[in-house]
Wavefront OBJ file of the C-alpha trace (Angstrom):
o trace
v 13.991 34.293 -112.355
v 15.401 31.149 -113.522
v 17.169 28.757 -111.316
v 19.415 25.597 -111.529
v 19.793 22.061 -109.458
v 23.439 21.629 -108.670
v 23.147 18.172 -108.880
v 20.622 17.283 -112.131
v 21.219 20.815 -113.613
v 17.463 20.884 -114.134
v 16.212 24.593 -114.559
v 13.288 26.181 -113.034
v 11.487 29.269 -113.653
v 10.080 31.461 -110.791
v 8.015 34.286 -111.055
v 8.266 36.847 -108.257
v 5.498 39.239 -107.115
v 7.354 42.822 -106.938
v 3.938 44.636 -106.540
v 4.507 44.885 -103.003
v 8.325 46.418 -103.131
v 8.349 49.930 -101.809
v 4.818 49.518 -100.089
v 5.277 51.567 -96.582
v 1.338 50.118 -96.041
v 2.324 46.550 -95.408
v 1.010 45.116 -92.163
v 1.917 41.901 -90.387
v 1.122 40.062 -87.288
v -2.520 40.941 -85.760
v -3.150 43.648 -88.078
v -2.621 41.420 -91.012
v -5.615 39.115 -89.755
v -8.884 39.020 -91.257
v -11.828 40.382 -89.128
v -12.927 36.930 -87.755
v -9.327 35.818 -86.716
v -9.050 39.307 -84.878
v -12.284 38.343 -83.226
v -11.022 35.234 -82.090
v -7.888 36.620 -80.762
v -9.866 39.370 -78.820
v -12.051 36.619 -77.312
v -9.183 34.655 -75.911
v -7.676 37.750 -74.617
v -10.957 38.549 -72.912
v -11.056 35.189 -71.339
v -7.187 35.210 -70.193
v -7.982 38.573 -68.470
v -11.239 37.837 -66.839
v -9.928 34.452 -65.449
v -6.328 35.812 -64.677
v -4.693 33.195 -66.940
v -0.870 33.577 -67.777
v 0.713 33.699 -71.138
v 2.865 30.494 -70.130
v -0.282 28.362 -69.541
v -2.124 29.507 -72.836
v 1.049 28.831 -74.982
v 1.045 25.286 -73.535
v -2.637 24.939 -74.603
v -1.867 26.095 -78.332
v 0.675 23.409 -78.284
v -1.943 20.791 -77.352
v -4.794 21.814 -79.170
v -4.873 23.155 -82.958
v -6.822 25.796 -84.245
v -6.304 28.279 -81.240
v -4.737 31.897 -82.018
v -1.104 31.869 -81.542
v -0.010 33.350 -78.351
v 2.297 36.176 -79.907
v -0.989 37.338 -81.589
v -2.596 37.669 -78.222
v 0.366 39.625 -76.532
v 0.281 41.804 -79.725
v -3.254 42.729 -79.354
v -2.651 43.296 -75.541
v 0.207 45.545 -76.054
v -2.030 47.514 -78.771
v -4.803 48.129 -76.094
v -2.558 48.929 -73.270
v -1.133 51.763 -75.364
v -4.850 53.165 -75.574
v -4.906 53.506 -71.736
v -3.038 56.305 -70.457
v -1.606 55.798 -66.784
v 0.099 58.116 -64.333
v 1.566 57.536 -61.108
v -0.605 58.801 -58.024
v 0.935 61.245 -55.722
v 2.236 60.725 -52.496
v 4.941 57.916 -51.282
v 2.865 55.130 -51.753
v 2.902 53.039 -55.040
v -0.154 53.520 -57.226
v -1.471 54.183 -60.508
v -4.438 56.262 -61.940
v -6.553 57.173 -64.583
v -7.612 60.712 -64.720
v -10.910 62.324 -66.263
v -8.693 64.017 -69.079
v -6.914 60.812 -69.695
v -9.902 58.559 -69.611
v -13.209 60.077 -70.035
v -14.946 56.661 -70.797
v -14.856 55.708 -67.195
v -16.114 59.102 -65.573
v -18.962 59.050 -68.398
v -20.286 55.585 -67.523
v -23.779 55.815 -65.997
v -23.924 54.482 -62.532
v -24.969 50.627 -61.866
v -25.150 48.313 -58.955
v -23.829 45.321 -60.906
v -20.235 44.311 -61.285
v -19.908 45.665 -64.947
v -20.989 49.111 -64.001
v -18.208 49.701 -61.460
v -14.732 50.925 -63.051
v -11.430 51.037 -60.930
v -9.795 54.665 -61.811
v -7.153 54.508 -59.280
v -4.997 51.861 -57.275
v -2.943 52.448 -54.441
v -0.715 49.643 -52.257
v -1.301 50.747 -49.058
v -3.094 51.052 -45.570
v -6.581 52.550 -45.866
v -5.544 55.645 -43.757
v -7.048 58.943 -44.205
v -3.647 60.597 -44.798
v -3.000 58.197 -47.544
v -6.212 58.410 -48.934
v -6.029 62.331 -48.999
v -2.592 62.475 -50.672
v -2.473 59.683 -52.921
v -6.350 60.298 -54.668
v -6.296 63.954 -54.516
v -5.937 64.198 -58.118
v -8.844 61.740 -58.463
v -11.075 63.490 -56.171
v -10.399 66.694 -57.793
v -11.454 65.198 -60.967
v -14.448 63.979 -59.499
v -15.607 67.215 -57.784
v -14.862 69.295 -61.003
v -17.191 66.796 -62.966
v -20.069 67.299 -59.989
v -19.700 70.808 -60.277
v -20.206 71.001 -64.213
v -23.210 68.743 -63.937
v -24.982 70.711 -61.232
v -23.724 74.321 -62.373
v -27.044 75.921 -63.333
v -27.077 79.364 -61.954
v -29.002 78.556 -58.667
v -28.228 79.818 -55.295
v -26.242 77.234 -53.175
v -27.761 75.407 -50.274
v -27.133 77.787 -46.954
v -24.678 76.214 -44.607
v -26.113 73.948 -42.131
v -24.620 75.556 -39.085
v -25.493 79.003 -40.499
v -29.174 78.072 -40.949
v -29.495 76.762 -37.359
v -28.010 79.695 -35.815
v -30.266 82.115 -37.414
v -33.442 80.245 -38.095
v -34.829 80.337 -34.480
v -34.944 84.103 -34.549
v -36.788 84.270 -37.896
v -39.410 82.132 -36.596
v -41.078 85.097 -34.571
v -44.358 85.904 -35.793
v -44.574 83.113 -38.281
v -45.919 80.508 -35.980
v -48.684 80.746 -33.323
v -47.396 82.138 -29.969
v -48.214 79.244 -27.964
v -45.796 76.780 -30.104
v -43.307 79.614 -30.683
v -41.249 78.902 -27.442
v -41.222 75.333 -27.778
v -40.300 75.253 -31.423
v -37.248 77.831 -30.990
v -36.086 75.897 -27.888
v -35.889 72.560 -30.169
v -34.235 74.306 -32.938
v -31.444 75.646 -30.298
v -30.988 72.154 -28.873
v -30.511 70.563 -32.139
v -28.069 73.636 -32.997
v -25.999 72.650 -30.040
v -26.193 68.826 -30.625
v -24.778 69.526 -34.148
v -22.089 71.668 -33.033
v -21.076 69.063 -30.387
v -17.589 67.756 -31.340
v -17.628 63.818 -32.452
v -14.737 62.948 -29.976
v -17.257 63.728 -26.989
v -18.806 60.531 -28.135
v -15.418 58.858 -28.614
v -16.103 58.696 -32.331
v -12.555 60.335 -33.262
v -11.458 60.668 -36.754
v -9.313 57.525 -36.840
v -12.497 55.671 -35.759
v -14.706 57.044 -38.636
v -14.547 54.912 -41.507
v -14.604 56.284 -45.090
v -17.936 54.343 -45.468
v -19.223 56.245 -42.597
v -18.218 59.447 -44.111
v -19.996 58.689 -47.299
v -23.272 57.736 -45.766
v -23.515 61.389 -43.810
v -22.024 63.559 -46.787
v -22.891 61.621 -49.486
v -25.538 59.354 -49.855
v -28.040 62.322 -49.356
v -26.928 63.528 -52.791
v -26.776 59.957 -54.549
v -30.612 59.552 -53.078
v -31.807 62.972 -54.456
v -29.910 62.652 -57.946
v -30.874 58.993 -58.585
v -33.995 58.455 -56.188
v -32.416 54.965 -55.092
v -29.408 54.348 -53.018
v -28.651 50.911 -54.353
v -27.499 52.405 -57.699
v -24.571 53.917 -55.956
v -23.866 50.959 -53.268
v -20.624 49.422 -52.955
v -21.752 45.958 -53.743
v -20.411 45.652 -57.367
v -17.294 47.157 -56.122
v -16.470 43.842 -54.155
v -15.556 42.295 -57.549
v -12.797 44.453 -57.808
v -11.079 42.095 -55.340
v -10.156 40.322 -58.820
v -6.977 43.084 -58.763
v -5.629 41.001 -55.743
v -5.749 37.852 -57.901
v -4.123 39.713 -60.439
v -1.055 40.614 -58.157
v -1.020 37.266 -56.344
v -0.535 35.234 -59.651
v 1.849 37.524 -61.199
v 5.544 36.360 -60.877
v 6.855 39.982 -61.517
v 4.843 42.408 -59.230
v 6.975 45.305 -60.287
v 4.222 47.679 -61.486
v 1.130 45.641 -60.055
v -1.220 48.836 -59.787
v -0.656 49.745 -63.376
v -1.490 46.326 -64.531
v -4.669 46.271 -62.517
v -5.719 49.419 -64.528
v -4.671 48.078 -67.683
v -6.360 44.845 -67.405
v -9.654 46.713 -66.401
v -9.188 48.870 -69.584
v -8.978 46.087 -71.808
v -11.802 44.542 -70.241
v -13.963 47.403 -71.132
v -12.875 47.692 -74.773
v -13.218 43.886 -75.342
v -16.464 43.916 -73.763
v -18.509 43.025 -76.699
v -16.474 39.846 -77.106
v -17.946 38.289 -73.794
v -20.320 35.526 -74.181
v -23.219 37.095 -72.315
v -25.799 34.383 -73.460
v -24.412 31.904 -71.285
v -23.339 33.993 -68.144
v -26.728 35.695 -68.278
v -29.295 33.195 -69.381
v -27.952 29.639 -69.807
v -25.908 29.411 -66.644
v -28.874 30.429 -64.460
v -31.113 28.110 -66.070
v -28.560 25.204 -65.352
v -28.439 26.142 -61.862
v -32.250 26.133 -61.694
v -32.384 22.650 -63.142
v -29.791 21.460 -60.961
v -31.712 22.512 -57.783
v -34.614 21.193 -58.930
v -33.335 17.725 -59.546
v -31.596 17.782 -56.165
v -34.917 18.670 -54.537
v -36.664 15.927 -56.381
v -33.892 13.377 -54.988
v -34.302 14.586 -51.547
v -37.986 14.006 -51.660
v -37.627 10.506 -53.084
v -35.196 9.475 -50.264
l 1 2 3 4 5 6 7 8 9 10 11 12 13 14 15 16 17 18 19 20 21 22 23 24 25 26 27 28 29 30 31 32 33 34 35 36 37 38 39 40 41 42 43 44 45 46 47 48 49 50 51 52 53 54 55 56 57 58 59 60 61 62 63 64 65 66 67 68 69 70 71 72 73 74 75 76 77 78 79 80 81 82 83 84 85 86 87 88 89 90 91 92 93 94 95 96 97 98 99 100 101 102 103 104 105 106 107 108 109 110 111 112 113 114 115 116 117 118 119 120 121 122 123 124 125 126 127 128 129 130 131 132 133 134 135 136 137 138 139 140 141 142 143 144 145 146 147 148 149 150 151 152 153 154 155 156 157 158 159 160 161 162 163 164 165 166 167 168 169 170 171 172 173 174 175 176 177 178 179 180 181 182 183 184 185 186 187 188 189 190 191 192 193 194 195 196 197 198 199 200 201 202 203 204 205 206 207 208 209 210 211 212 213 214 215 216 217 218 219 220 221 222 223 224 225 226 227 228 229 230 231 232 233 234 235 236 237 238 239 240 241 242 243 244 245 246 247 248 249 250 251 252 253 254 255 256 257 258 259 260 261 262 263 264 265 266 267 268 269 270 271 272 273 274 275 276 277 278 279 280 281 282 283 284 285 286 287 288 289 290 291 292 293 294 295 296 297 298 299 300 301 302 303 304
């Protein structure tokens, strides 16, 4: 191609590469970056999500500091990861969002851990901690979890007899199995225990409204945890407390139109980008720095 300058009439020969014409495989934006540049974008996105930093703040930083990935590339990668997170609305009148077993098997297949990293949010509902709200809004999640537990425990074994049936029939079956001197007293103990077990909880002023979900878990689920994992600590709620970050996400957003879904999307992105976290600093260097600081403080106190 030859072009001519208007004022000087000087001609220039331009070579145009037409090798890409008609190529439908052309990519742009994040997909066109090198692997190293993609890694930088994902590291930035991981940090923005982890510390709940907004896009506007990061855009201003990119205007001041050279070399940082452009904000539009970070947004593109976020949109790509969000499309991998399949979310549906929770049942009931309360606003909420959920991940089900069929939609995201990664969450349900995770091994239990006590640390925050081992806990994953699978449903969020904006409402009060009420039994009716939990029952209706999380019914799909509860169904999926129960189905998963049945699949793991299905091995052809007989189910454990119902407690009430055992307490009712067991005293009569003790006849002839233990020494006569102890038979009457043993039967009496079993019968009394059966009566105590059958008493309605409201006799002790523990109505359903006063029995919190934590109390329910202790009675009905902790024994199963202990039998399966040999230690209760693995299934404690300690790590779940880190999910208070969900509240930070909602409070820092100017647009709270779909805050529940945003929480699940953020956690899903953190899981997908978990390899981009600098674990060496958070798990080792930071601990060493704190130990040194504590030692220096103690030395300063002793010198005073």
